[in-house]
N, C-alpha and C positions, 0 to 999 in steps of 0.2 A: 144757029140758035140752040142746038142741042149741046154745044160745048160750053155755052155761057153758064148754064146752071151748074155744070160739073166744076167749072173753074171757081164759081162763087162758093160752092160747098167746100172745095179744097182750101180756099182762103179762110173761110170761117173756122174750119177744123184746125188749121195751124194757129189761128189767132185766138182760139177758144180759151186756152189757159190764161192768156193775158187779160181777157175780158170776163173771166169768171168772177163770181162774187168774192170780195176780199175776205180773207180769213181774219178773225179777230186777233189783233196784236196783243201779245203779253197775257193772254188768258191763262191763269194758273189753275190747273185741275189735278186731281189725284192721278189721272191717266198719264198726264205729261211727266210728272215727277217719278211716279212708280215705274212707268215704262222705261225711263232712262236708266233707273237702277237695275231693272230686271234684265236689261241688255248686257250689263256688266257681270251679272251673276246668274245662277240658275234660278228658275222660277220657284218660289217657295211652295211647299205643299200645304194647302189649307191655310188656316189663319195662324198667325204667329203667337197669339196669346198662350195657347196650351203649351207649346214647346218652351217659350221663353219663361213662362211662369214656373215650370218645373225646374228650370235652371236657376231662377232667382231664389226659389224656396230652398234649393239644395245648399246655397251659400249664405242664406239669411241667418244671422246670429240668433235672433229670437226663436226662429223655428227650430234650430238645432238645440237650443236650450230647453224648449218645450218637449222635444223628443227625449232628451235626457231625463227630464222631470217625469215623463210618462213611465220610463223604466224604474225610476225611484218609487213612484206610487204603486206600480204593479208589484214591486218586490214585497209590499206589505201583505200580499196574499199568503206568503210563507208563514206569517203569524197565525192567520186563520186556519191553516192546515196543521198547526202544531197542537200537541196534546196539552200544552200549557201556554197561558198568555205571556209568560215571562220565561226567564232562564232557570232551569233546575240548579240546585246548589248542593254542595257537599261541604261539610265542616267537621271539626273534631276538637277535643280538649284533652289535655294531659295534666294531672295533678299529682303532687308528691307531698307527704306530710313532713314537716320540718321540726315539730315538737309534739309532745304528748306520749301516751303509752302505746301508740301504734308505730311500731318500728318498720321501716321500709315500706310505708304505705304507698301504693301506686294505683292510680285510676286512669284508665284510657277510655275515651268515648268518641265514637264516630257517628255522624248523622248525615242523611241525604234526604232531600225533599224538593218540592216544586210548588209554584203558585197554581191555584185552581181557577177554572173559568166560572164566572157567575152565571146563573140561569139566563139564557138569552143573549149573553154578552158576545159569544162567538158569532152568532148570526148577525147581530147589530154591527159588529166590526167588519164583517165581510160585506155587508151592504154599504158601509161607509167607504171601504176600499173600492168597491165597484163603482160607486157614484163618483169617487175621486178620479178613477181612471177615465170614465166617460167625460168628466169635466175637462181633463187635459186634452182628450181627443177633440172636443169641441173648441177648445182654445187654439189647438193646432189648425183647425179649419178656419177659425176667425182670423188667425194670423196669416193664413194663405190668402184670405180676402184682402187683408191690409196690404200684403205684398202686391197683389193684383192691382190695387189702387195706386201704389207707388209706380208700378210698371206702366199703367195707363197714363198717368201724369207725365212720366218721362218720355213715353212714346209720342204723345201729342205735342210736347215741347219740342222734340226733335223734328216732327213733321211741320210744325209752325215755322221753325227756323229754316227748314229746307224750302218751304214755299216762299219765305221772305228772300232767300238767296236767289231763287228763280226769278222773282220780280226784279231784284237788283241786277241780275245778269241781263235780263231783258232791257232794263233801263240803259245799261251800258251799251248794248248793241244798237239800240235806237239812237242814243246820243252820238255814237260814232258815225252812224249813217247820216244823221242830220248835220253833224259837224263837217263831214266830208263835202256834203252838198253846199253847206254855207261857205266853206273855204273856196270852193270852186266859183261860187257866185261873187265872192269878194274879189278874186283874181280877175274875173271878167268885168268887174266894175258894176255888177248888178246889185250889190249890197254893200253896206258900209262896214268899216272895220269893227265897229261896235257889235255888229251881228256875229262876227267871228269870235269876238271875246265872249259874247253871251253863250255861244255854242261850246267854247272851251270850258267855261265855268260849269256848264251843265255836265259835261263829260267828267270833269274832276269830281263834281259832287256825286255822280253816279258811281264812279270807281271807288270813292270813299265808302259809300253805302254798301257796295258789293264786298269790299274787304271786311267791313264790320259784320255783315251778314254771314260770310263764309266762316269767320272766326266763331260766331255764335253757334253756327251749325256744327262745327267740329266739337265744340264744348258739349253741346247737347248729345251728340253721338257717343262721346267718351263717357259721359255720365250714364247713359243708357247701357253701354257695354259693361260698365262697372257694376251696375245693378244686376245684370243678367249673367255676368261671368264671361262676357265675350260676344254675345249675340248683338246684332246691329238692328236698328229700327227700320227694316226694309220689308216691303210686301204689304199685306193687309193684316190689321190687328185682330178684328173681330167683327161680327155682325150682331144686330140687336137680337136679344133672346126674348121669347115670350114669357110673360109673367108666370111665376110658379106659386106654390103654396107658401104663404108668408111664414108658416111655422118652421119651414126648412131653411130659413135665413140664418146664416152663421152668426150674425149679430144678435139673434134671439136664442139660438140653440145654446150658445155659450153661457149667458146668464141664467137660462132655464136649468142647465146642468149644474150651475153653481147653487141654485136654489134647492135642487134635489139633494145635492151633497150636504147642504146646511141642514136639511130635514133629517137625513140619516145620522148626522152628527148629534142632533138633539136626541134621537132615539138611542144612540150609543151612550150618551150621558145618563139618560134615564135608566138604561140597563146596567149602569155601573154606579150604584148608589154608594158603594164602599170600595176601598182598595181590595185587590184580590186576596182572598185568604190563601194560606199555604199549609201544606201538610208534609210531615217528614217522619222518617223512621230512624231510630238510633239503636246502637248497641254499646253496652258499657262492660268493661272488664276491670275488676279491682282485686287487689290482694295485699296482704301485710303480714308481719310477724308480731304476735301479741303476747305480752308477759303478764303473769298474775302477780300482784303485789300484796295479796292478803297474807298477813302474818301467820294466820292459822294454817296456811297451806304452803306446801313446798313450791319453790320457784319453778314455773313451767315456761316453756317456749313453744307457743302454738302458732301455726300458719293458717290464716283464713283467706279465702278467695271467693269471688262471686262473679257470675256473668249474667247480665240482664239485657233485655231488649224491650223497646217501647215505641209508641207513636206519639208524635207531638203535633198539634194543630194550632194555628193562629187565625182568628177571625176578627177583623176590624169592625168596629161598631159605626153605624151611620150617624152623621152629625149634620146639622143645618149649615154650619160654617164651612163644611167641605163641599156639599152638594149645591147649595144655593148659588154661589158665584158661577159654577160651571153651567148650570141651567140658564142663568141670566145671560151669560156670554153666548151660549148656543142660540137662545131666542133672539138676541140682538143680531147675530150673524144671519139668521134666517130672515129677519125683518129687512135687513140691508139688502140681501140677495133678492128678495121679492120686489123691493123698490127699484133696484137696478134693472130687473127684468121688465117691469112696467114702463120705466123710462126708455129702455131700449126699444120696446114695441112702439111707443109714440114717435121716437126719432126715426125708426125705419120707415114707418108709414109716411111721415112727413118728407123724408128723403126721396122716396119713390115718387110721390106726388110732385115734388119740386123738380126732380130729374125729368119726368115726362113733360112738364110744362116748359122746361128749358129746351128740350129736344124740339118741341113744336115751334118755339120761338126761333131756334137756330135754323130750322128748315125753312121757315118763312123768310128769315133774313138772308139766307143763302140764295133763295129764288130772286129776291129783290136785288141782291148784289150782282147776280148774273145778268139781269136786265140792265142794271146801271153800267156794267162793263161793256155790254153790247152797244149801248148808246154812246159811251165814251169812245169806243173804238171807231164807230162811224163818224163821230164828231171830229176825231183827230185826223182821220183820212180826208175828210172834207177840208180841214184847216191846212193840211199839207198841200192839197191842190190849190187852195186859195193863195197860199204863200208862194207857190211856184208861179202863179199868174200875177203876183204883185198886189193882190187885193188886201192882204193883211201883213202886218210887220212880224219880224222874228219874235218880238216880245209877246205878241198875241199868240203866235204858234206855240211858244213854250208854256204860256198860260194854259192853253188847251191840253198840252202834253202833261202838265201837272195834274189836271183833272183826270186824265186817263190813268196816271200813276196811282192817284188816290183810289180810283175804281179798281185797279188791279190789286192793290193792297187789301181793300175791303173784300173783294171776291176771294182772295187767298185766305184771309182770316176767317171768312164765313164758311168756307169749305172745311177748314180745320175745326171750326166750332161745331159743325154738324157731327163730324166723327167723334170729337170729344164728348158731345152730348149723348151719343149712342153708348159710349163707354161709361158715362156717368149713370145712364139708366141701368146698364148691366151691373155696375158696381152697387147701385142703390138696391137692386133686386137680389144682391148676394151671389152673383154669378162669379165663381172662381173655379174654372175647370181643372 
């Protein structure tokens, strides 16, 4: 009697794996796919967005153009540090008499001068340059957010194709398994030849789907690598970030900087009601030989010469025709910039609200898709047992299998949608590390 319980326990222990709860077939999760990729390569450190975004921005044409424009705008600081708003000048004249009683008349004049700053003009120009530099910086930040959006879209496109490939690969494996069993049953006379043809048709359809899915996955990975300069969409992209101050959003900081630049431009126009006056100093040297032609005097030959120095100044006068168009243009630019900022604020708030609603919907749909797949897996297992017992036909088995495939695809799509919704929330909140 004492040996019987031990023998029973041993039998149950050996048979335990066979009678364990069946694992869901074909369930596609991030762990399945990412785990396979991490076995092939080293486990990535942290989230991929930070590293890949730096790589993408480094090769982004618009980002490099903005960086070059930043240098061009910053170069205008040299004007504000100059003693003159324009270039100094130097000039001269040379005159000689060709007729008259001045013999060998020669006049040489040399002048040097420079434009002058108007009162308050230098400070207004410096404020304009500073606001322009800040505007370019904010545009660079906004472009980084745009590149992050492109990166997120390409990432989740690659993840979606990878999950579709996994579903297709699982379909091929199941189709081969059922096909082998179907062929064996036909050879034993337990099933008709039509069942074998049905199994073969399913296998060919599964292999076709797998070939298409693998092709799409390769294309998506190539596109992502082209965007990042070689990085592949493996690992984890990012986690959801807590909401921050809306005023720090790059989509708001850039138009606000443009508005500030337009305001300083208007101040510069008002500080420059006329063209810059200029002042110069000149020196003149002249000499000639003069003859007296008075009949009562004897003919004389006299040499005269003179050297003079002086100051010359030119002050333009203000006119409505010059100033009014400039003021109107500056006011129009400021109005446009303010309207752009107000529009951006409305769009950002709406995007954040929509992204959060989309995330909630995606999470709910993912939960339902997981439950549906669990039911479909259980239903398919029962159908396989019923088919083995001859209770249902092969057509009914494949019909249930199609329901399971639909559930697998829905679960895979829902899992990707959740990740994409997280990225959309971060994008809407202006997160670009």
